[in-house]
N, C-alpha and C positions, 0 to 999 in steps of 0.2 A: 252539608247535611243531606243533599239529594243523593250523593254518592253512598252514604251510609244506608239510607233507605233502600236504594237500588241493590246494594250488595246483600242486604238482609233478605230481600225478596228473591234474589237469584240463588242465594245459599239454601233457601228453604223451598225452592221451586214454586214460588207463589206468583199469582197475577197481582199486579199493583193497581189498585183502584185510586184514581186521582183525577181532579179536573185540570191539573197542570201537566198534561201528557207531553207537551213540548220540552219540559225540563228533563224528561226521562227517556227521550227517543234514542239517544246514542248509547244506552247501556245494554241493549239487546235482551230486554225482558218483555214479557207479555203485559200489555197495558189495557186498562179498562176505564173508560170515562163514564161513570154512572149518570152524569148530568146530561149526556147526549144520547144515552141508550134508550 
């Protein structure tokens, strides 16, 4: 499921907001953790 979420964010040039940034680090997309910001 993480791959589908990452692919959608990449296809639409979006920043992915998640508290699980470790799960998405290898996909090469911009990540934002609103819980630590």
